[in-house]
Backbone bond lengths (Angstrom), bond angles and torsions (degrees), N, CA, C in turn:
res aa  C-N    CA-C-N  psi(-1)  N-CA   C-N-CA  omega(-1)  CA-C   N-CA-C  phi
1 M - - - 1.445 - - 1.529 108.59 -
2 E 1.339 115.77 133.04 1.458 121.48 -178.05 1.523 110.18 -80.55
3 K 1.325 115.81 134.37 1.458 121.62 -179.19 1.532 109.51 -87.66
4 T 1.313 117.37 129.48 1.456 122.14 179.19 1.525 108.83 -90.85
5 L 1.313 116.68 127.74 1.456 121.90 178.69 1.517 109.95 -99.22
6 L 1.319 116.46 151.98 1.459 120.71 179.55 1.513 112.29 -71.53
7 N 1.323 117.02 -20.86 1.454 121.98 -175.11 1.525 112.17 -98.30
8 N 1.316 118.38 29.60 1.469 122.27 176.93 1.520 109.28 -108.73
9 F 1.322 115.38 124.58 1.458 121.56 177.71 1.519 108.46 -126.82
10 H 1.318 116.65 159.64 1.455 121.32 179.89 1.520 109.68 -117.39
11 F 1.312 114.86 142.07 1.460 122.61 -179.45 1.517 107.58 -136.61
12 N 1.312 117.22 134.21 1.457 121.62 179.30 1.527 108.45 -96.67
13 S 1.329 116.26 101.02 1.458 122.59 -179.10 1.520 110.24 -78.23
14 D 1.323 116.07 146.81 1.465 120.34 178.06 1.523 111.86 -65.64
15 Q 1.328 117.42 -36.90 1.463 121.39 -175.75 1.522 113.78 -96.49
16 Y 1.330 118.30 -32.92 1.461 121.10 -169.00 1.524 114.40 -114.09
17 G 1.316 118.48 1.42 1.462 120.85 178.09 1.526 111.92 78.72
18 Q 1.340 115.22 -144.26 1.463 121.53 -176.35 1.528 110.92 -73.35
19 I 1.334 116.65 124.02 1.458 123.39 -178.37 1.531 108.59 -120.38
20 I 1.330 116.41 135.20 1.466 121.60 174.66 1.517 107.44 -99.42
21 W 1.326 116.23 131.19 1.458 120.73 -177.85 1.520 110.06 -143.32
22 G 1.328 116.07 169.00 1.453 121.94 178.27 1.517 109.91 -156.06
23 W 1.327 115.39 176.24 1.449 121.94 178.46 1.525 109.55 -96.96
24 D 1.314 117.22 150.15 1.450 123.56 171.93 1.529 108.63 -64.06
25 D 1.347 117.77 145.02 1.467 121.39 -176.58 1.528 112.59 -60.33
26 E 1.318 118.14 -39.72 1.464 120.87 178.73 1.520 110.87 -65.86
27 C 1.306 116.64 -35.49 1.461 122.16 179.02 1.526 110.58 -64.58
28 V 1.325 117.02 -40.91 1.462 121.19 179.30 1.529 109.77 -61.25
29 H 1.315 117.04 -43.37 1.470 121.12 178.13 1.532 110.67 -61.20
30 E 1.336 116.48 -46.18 1.469 120.77 -180.00 1.526 110.87 -61.30
31 A 1.319 117.17 -44.36 1.465 121.46 -177.57 1.529 111.81 -64.58
32 N 1.317 116.45 -34.61 1.460 120.21 -179.11 1.520 113.26 -79.86
33 N 1.330 118.21 -18.63 1.451 120.66 -173.98 1.526 115.26 -115.45
34 H 1.321 118.58 -3.77 1.463 120.96 -178.51 1.531 109.84 -133.57
35 K 1.327 116.43 127.29 1.460 121.07 -177.60 1.526 113.14 -68.28
36 T 1.319 117.01 -32.35 1.465 120.63 -174.33 1.525 112.87 -96.39
37 F 1.310 117.71 21.66 1.466 121.60 -178.03 1.531 110.95 -63.39
38 K 1.327 115.97 133.87 1.472 122.93 173.39 1.527 107.02 -125.20
39 P 1.321 118.07 124.40 1.470 119.76 -179.58 1.523 111.90 -70.32
40 K 1.336 115.31 155.30 1.459 122.50 175.47 1.524 107.95 -115.38
41 I 1.314 116.46 163.17 1.460 120.25 178.62 1.525 110.31 -60.53
42 S 1.316 117.26 -35.26 1.463 120.48 -178.47 1.530 112.29 -69.01
43 D 1.338 118.60 -13.65 1.459 121.95 178.18 1.523 112.59 -78.98
44 L 1.320 117.61 -15.37 1.468 122.06 -179.71 1.528 110.18 -86.70
45 I 1.329 115.76 133.86 1.458 121.20 176.77 1.525 107.85 -118.10
46 I 1.329 115.79 120.67 1.468 121.02 177.17 1.522 107.42 -87.40
47 K 1.335 116.78 119.29 1.463 121.46 -176.04 1.521 113.20 -97.60
48 S 1.321 117.64 -12.42 1.461 121.20 177.26 1.523 109.54 -71.03
49 E 1.324 116.38 152.28 1.457 121.92 179.24 1.535 109.35 -77.45
50 L 1.320 115.71 104.23 1.459 122.87 177.88 1.525 108.47 -140.77
51 P 1.345 117.90 154.44 1.466 119.69 171.60 1.539 110.31 -62.67
52 A 1.330 116.42 155.36 1.470 121.62 -175.75 1.531 111.89 -56.89
53 K 1.325 117.49 -40.16 1.461 121.06 -179.87 1.531 110.86 -62.89
54 D 1.323 116.30 -41.39 1.459 120.56 -179.75 1.528 111.48 -70.78
55 K 1.325 117.19 -34.03 1.469 119.93 177.35 1.527 110.78 -62.16
56 T 1.332 116.01 -37.16 1.466 120.19 178.32 1.525 110.79 -63.93
57 I 1.321 116.53 -42.56 1.471 121.40 179.63 1.532 110.25 -64.99
58 V 1.330 116.47 -45.13 1.464 121.09 -179.63 1.524 110.48 -65.69
59 R 1.333 117.31 -40.32 1.463 121.11 179.35 1.527 110.70 -60.57
60 K 1.327 117.66 -42.32 1.469 122.14 178.36 1.533 110.41 -65.33
61 E 1.337 116.65 -43.52 1.465 120.95 179.42 1.534 110.63 -62.79
62 L 1.322 116.92 -43.26 1.459 121.90 179.47 1.530 111.16 -65.31
63 F 1.325 116.63 -44.00 1.465 121.20 -179.90 1.530 110.66 -61.02
64 D 1.324 116.77 -43.78 1.467 120.35 178.04 1.523 110.92 -62.41
65 D 1.325 116.72 -38.62 1.453 121.08 -179.74 1.534 111.25 -68.63
66 L 1.328 116.85 -39.53 1.464 120.75 179.93 1.523 111.80 -66.27
67 L 1.324 117.07 -37.81 1.464 120.39 -176.32 1.525 113.23 -92.00
68 L 1.309 117.43 6.13 1.463 121.36 -178.88 1.527 111.29 -59.12
69 D 1.325 117.43 -39.57 1.465 121.30 -179.14 1.521 112.84 -85.69
70 D 1.326 117.59 -5.43 1.457 121.46 -174.43 1.526 112.44 -99.39
71 K 1.316 117.47 19.85 1.459 120.78 179.65 1.528 109.71 -75.03
72 P 1.339 117.73 146.00 1.467 119.73 179.31 1.527 111.36 -65.50
73 K 1.317 114.96 149.87 1.462 120.00 179.35 1.517 110.00 -71.75
74 E 1.322 115.62 154.78 1.460 120.81 177.50 1.523 109.75 -67.31
75 K 1.310 115.66 144.03 1.458 119.70 176.98 1.524 108.91 -71.74
76 P 1.332 116.60 144.35 1.469 119.65 178.88 1.527 111.32 -61.86
77 K 1.324 114.83 148.93 1.466 120.65 -179.97 1.519 109.25 -122.29
78 G 1.307 115.07 164.74 1.455 120.52 176.09 1.523 112.95 71.30
79 I 1.326 115.50 -137.86 1.470 120.06 -176.79 1.541 111.73 -69.12
80 F 1.318 118.40 -19.52 1.460 121.05 -178.45 1.518 112.46 -82.93
81 A 1.309 118.47 -13.28 1.461 122.33 -176.83 1.519 112.40 -70.03
82 N 1.318 118.12 -27.49 1.466 121.19 -174.77 1.519 113.50 -99.74
83 R 1.321 118.17 13.87 1.470 120.50 179.51 1.509 110.66 -69.60
84 K 1.335 115.01 148.30 1.469 119.33 177.33 1.489 110.32 -118.81
């Protein structure tokens, strides 16, 4: 019987299909204990069986997808730009 881990997530890659991934253990500790934590590409662990070169490509694709919603807001323009 296969053991399910709490740190297993699934990602649907454009090139490689369903990918299983997780966070590095040190990263999980940082995220739980620091409000301003920002993940790095090296914090992602690809658990699916892929060649090393392909894991790098998938890791970059996953990282871009995770941070898609974390982009900074546009600066105000016009009369709202000079508010204090």
